[in-house]
N, C-alpha and C positions, 0 to 999 in steps of 0.2 A: 370337539375335534373329529373331524371325519377321516378314518385312515382306509385307504384301499390297498387290499393285499391281492397281488396277482397269484391265482390259485390254479391247480392242475384238477382235471376231472369235473366233478358237480360242485366244486368249491365248498365254502362253508369253513367254520373254524377248525374242524378237523381234517381239512384238506392240507396238502402239502404246498409250500410256497413254490410257485413256478420258477424255474430256471431262467426262462427269458421273458421280460415283462411284455413285450409286444406280441409273443406267441402264447401267452397264457390261455387256457380254455375259458377261465372265469375270472371275475374279480369278485372278492368278498369285501364289502363295505362295513366297516365297523364305527359305529358312533361311540365315543368315548365321553362319559359324563362323570365329572368328579373323580377322574383318575380310574374309573372302572368301566368295563364293557358294557355297552347299552344295546341298542338295537343292532342286529346284524342282518344284512341283506346280500344275496348273491345274485349276479347278473352275468350274462354271457359276454365275452369280449368280442365285441363286433368286428374287430379287425384280425382276429388270430389265423384266419385263412387267406387273407390278401396276399398277392404275389410279392408286392413291395410296399415299404412305408408303413408295415404294421405297428411299429413303436410309435410313430407320429399320430397314427389314427387312434391308437390306444390312448395316448396322452391327451387327444382331444376330448376323447370320452371321459377322461378323469376330470378335465377341466368343466365339462358340462355337469359332472356329478358334485363339483365344488369340494374336492378332497384337500385336506391340508398336508398329508404325507402318503407316499406309496411305498410298498414293500415288494421287492422280488429278488432273485438271485443275481439278476444282470439286467442293465438299462443300456439301450444303444444310445450313441452320441446325440440324435435327433431329440429323443425322448428327455435326455439329460438337459438338453439346452431349453427346451420348453419349459420343463419344471423349474429350472433355474431363474428363468426369466419371470416365471409366475410365483416365485417363493414358496413353491410346493417341496417339502422335505423328501429327498430320496433316501430309502433305507435299504442297504444290500444285506439280505438274510436267506441265502439258499438252503433248500433241503430241510426245512424244519416245518413243523405243522403251523398253520396260520394263528392259532391261538397262542402258541409259544412266541412267535414272531411279534405278535402285538403286545404281549406281556413284556417281553424283553425290551422293545421299544418304549414302552411306557416307563420302565424303570430308570431310563436315561433322558427322557424327554423333559 
């Protein structure tokens, strides 16, 4: 399973989950293997500075990365629609560290 966490700043598991999915500075991708955190990769959010449509552009980036779930504090309606159509799980979890968000999600997944 591949989880994308919208993160502030440099990203990574010690970063705070971004309040707004489309405007996150980075995305921290977490590969989960056997219920445990495996590979972690951080990439820039290509859409964070666009004037309009940041959520849709960021959602497209998630589709290209092949994620199964996305974590952020808030998702706009267009991103929610895209993820819903593609069967990608949306997880609302604002203002916690990325590693805590992943651990909490894994407990209920």
